[in-house]
N, C-alpha and C positions, 0 to 999 in steps of 0.2 A: 629461441629461449636459451639454447646452449651458449650463444654468443654473449647474451646478457649475463649469464652465470659466470663466465670466464672474466668478463669485464668487472663484475662485482668483486670477484676474488682478488683481482689485481689491485683494485682500489683499496680493499681491506688489507692487503699484504704490503702495500707501498710503505707505510710507516715502519713496519718491521724490517723491510729490506733497507730502508734508509738508516735505521738504527744500527744494522749490521755493518754498514759502510762507515759509520762514525769513528770507530777506533783507528782506522787508517788515516782519516782526516785529522784525528786528534794527535796521532804520532807525528805527523808532519808539522803540526802547530806548536809542538814543544819548543821551548826556548833552551837551546843547547849552549853550553859554555864549558870552560875548563872545569874539571872535577875539583872539589875542595882540596886545600893543601894537605889534608890527611892522606890523600891518595898519591901514589907515584905519578910524576908528570906523564902526560900523553893520553890520558883518558878524558872523555867529555861526559858531562852529566846534565840531565834535565829533570826538573821537578814535575811529576805528573799530578800529584795532589798533596795537600797538606803543607806543612812547614817543618822540615827536618830539624830546625833549631828549637822547636817547641815540644812540650810534653804531650804530644798528640800523635795519632797514627799518620804516617806519611808514605808516599810512594815516589820513587825516583827511577830513572833509567840511566844506566852507565854503559857508555860505548867505549870499547877498548880496541886498539890495533892488535894485530897478530903478534904473539910473543909477549904481550903486556903481562907483568907479574905483580901480584899483591902479596908481599911477604906475610909470614905468620902473624896473625892478629886476632882480636876478639872484640865483641861488642857487649854492652851491658843489657841488651834486650834481644829477644829472638828476632831473626830476620828470615823472610821467605824470599827466595830467589827463583825467578822464572827466566829461562833462556829464550830470548826473542829472536836472536840471529846468531849463527856460528856455533862454536863448541866452547864451553867453559869447563876447564879442568879444575876440580876442587879436591883438596886434600885436608886431612885433619892432623893436627900435631904442632909441635914447636919448631920444627925445622922444615924448610922448603925442600921437598923431594918430589920431582915431577913423576917419578916411578910410583909414587904412593897416591897419585891423583886418580879420580874417577871422572870420566867425561860426562858432561851434561850437554845434550844436544838440544836444538830448537824444540821448544814445547815442554822440556823437562822442568820440574819444579821440586825444590827441596827447602826444608826449614832447618836453619842452623840455630841450635839453642843458645841462649844467652851464656856468655863466658866461655863458649867452646872455641878452642884455638883452632884456626883454620887458615888456609892459604889458597891462592887461585892463580890461574894463568889462562889467557885467551889463546885459543888455537884458531888462527885466522881472525878476521875482524869479527868481534863478538859484542852483542848488546844483551844486557840482562836488566830485568825489572826487579827492583828490591822494595819490599814492603816491610815496615818495622814501626815500632813505637819510638817517637822522639823523646828527648833530643838525641840526634845522631851523635855517636861517639865511637871512636876507633882507637884501640890501644894495641900497639905492636908488642909482640912477645919480646923481641930484642929492640930496645929503644934506638939502637943504631940504625935500624931499618926504617924508622919513622921519618918521612920526608920533611916534616916540620922541624925535627931536630937537625937534620942535614942542612936545611936552609938557614937555621939559626947559627950553626957552626960556620957556614960559609960567610954569613954577614959579619960574624965576629972575627973572621980571618984565621980560624984554627983548622 
């Protein structure tokens, strides 16, 4: 009878165990590509759910090499960041100062309120999950830090 009970439990638990394995399979199935032009070159991004270009909730993952920096910027909506791998150094304010950052390690989660000026740096290869309301927008505190502006100036030859 004990063998039957154990077998019954395994049959009942199998769907739950499979569901727990799904996130890892899901992460490998993400379509990674270069991050949008609003980000400094070097990062990769994958859409987990939703459409960041629409006025709906979305979730993306951002993978950054060690030393990758995002200059001071802000967003029009709240964003929740969860560190999936590595250490994400995050600071608040209008000037990038690594001494003013606080480390977020794997598993850490924080919400940055809309319009809050912040900056970040990856310590080692780092992957973060970002959830927010679309459409995604990123405004740099100093327009000269905006990679889109830098690209436009380079194309214009200035």
